[in-house]
C-alpha positions in Angstrom: -27.6 12.5 -8.8 -29.8 11.4 -5.9 -28.8 8.8 -3.3 -30.2 5.9 -5.3 -28.1 6.8 -8.4 -24.9 7.4 -6.4 -22.5 4.5 -6.0 -21.8 3.3 -2.5 -18.3 2.4 -3.6 -15.3 4.8 -3.2 -11.9 4.4 -4.6 -9.4 5.7 -2.1 -5.9 6.3 -3.4 -3.0 6.7 -1.0 0.6 7.2 -2.0 3.3 7.1 0.7 7.0 7.7 0.5 8.8 6.3 3.6 12.4 6.5 4.6 13.8 3.2 5.8 16.3 3.9 8.4 16.8 0.3 9.6 16.5 -2.3 6.9 17.3 -5.1 9.3 14.4 -4.2 11.6 12.0 -4.1 8.7 13.1 -7.5 7.4 12.9 -9.0 10.9 9.4 -7.6 11.4 8.3 -9.0 8.0 9.8 -12.4 8.9 7.8 -12.4 12.2 4.6 -11.6 10.3 5.3 -14.4 7.8 5.9 -16.8 10.7 2.7 -15.8 12.4 0.5 -16.1 9.3 -1.5 -19.3 9.7 -3.0 -19.0 6.2 0.3 -18.8 4.3 1.0 -22.2 2.7 4.2 -23.9 3.7 5.3 -24.0 0.1 5.1 -20.2 -0.2 6.6 -19.5 3.2 10.2 -20.0 2.1 9.7 -17.9 -1.0 8.2 -15.1 1.1 11.1 -15.3 3.6 13.7 -15.1 0.9 11.9 -12.1 -0.7 11.7 -10.0 2.4 15.3 -10.7 3.4 16.6 -9.8 0.0 14.4 -6.7 -0.7 13.3 -4.1 1.9 10.6 -2.9 -0.4 9.2 -6.4 -0.5 9.4 -6.6 3.3 7.4 -3.3 3.6 4.7 -4.8 1.3 4.3 -7.6 3.8 4.0 -5.2 6.7 1.7 -2.6 5.2 -1.9 -3.8 5.0 -4.7 -1.7 3.4 -7.2 -3.5 5.6 -5.5 -1.8 8.6 -6.2 1.6 7.1 -9.9 1.2 7.1 -10.7 -1.6 9.6 -11.5 0.9 12.4 -13.6 3.3 10.2 -17.3 2.9 11.1 -19.7 2.0 8.3 -16.9 1.0 5.9 -16.0 -2.5 4.6 -13.0 -3.1 2.5 -14.1 -4.7 -0.8 -10.8 -5.0 -2.7 -7.3 -3.8 -2.3 -4.0 -3.9 -4.1 -0.7 -2.4 -3.2 2.9 -2.6 -4.2 6.2 -1.1 -3.1 9.4 -0.2 -4.9 12.7 1.5 -4.2 12.8 5.1 -5.6 15.1 8.0 -5.9 13.5 10.7 -3.7 14.3 14.4 -3.7 11.9 16.3 -1.6 13.1 19.6 -3.2 12.3 18.5 -6.7 9.0 19.8 -8.2 8.2 16.3 -9.3 7.6 15.4 -5.6 5.1 18.1 -4.9 2.3 15.8 -3.7 -0.2 18.7 -3.4 0.7 20.1 -6.8 -1.0 19.6 -10.2 0.6 16.8 -12.0 -1.3 17.5 -15.2 -3.8 14.7 -14.7 -7.5 15.0 -14.0 -8.1 12.1 -11.6 -11.9 12.4 -12.0 -11.7 12.0 -15.8 -9.3 9.0 -15.4 -11.8 7.3 -13.2 -14.6 8.0 -15.6 -16.2 10.4 -13.1 -16.9 13.9 -14.4 
């Protein structure tokens, strides 16, 4: 493929596993972000506050912003993003958690590339 046939769009997949050591600190940080968000409608603000105080994974979703990951990268503009968070059972010694290993999937074929 030459440059004209190659898409300018790139799908960047990132998977993180974080250990939450202070759930209260995470919830408070999420509440501060909600309070400081001028674009969040008042009707949704109460729901968001309840969600982040009841579920640490939800609080993390409010604090982690994909735009922050690429906003400083020269020549790149974020076009679309989605993310989610969930509580998981994590065992770093389990072969299921080998992030560098082959999980049996060919990502290029799943994306229709290749």
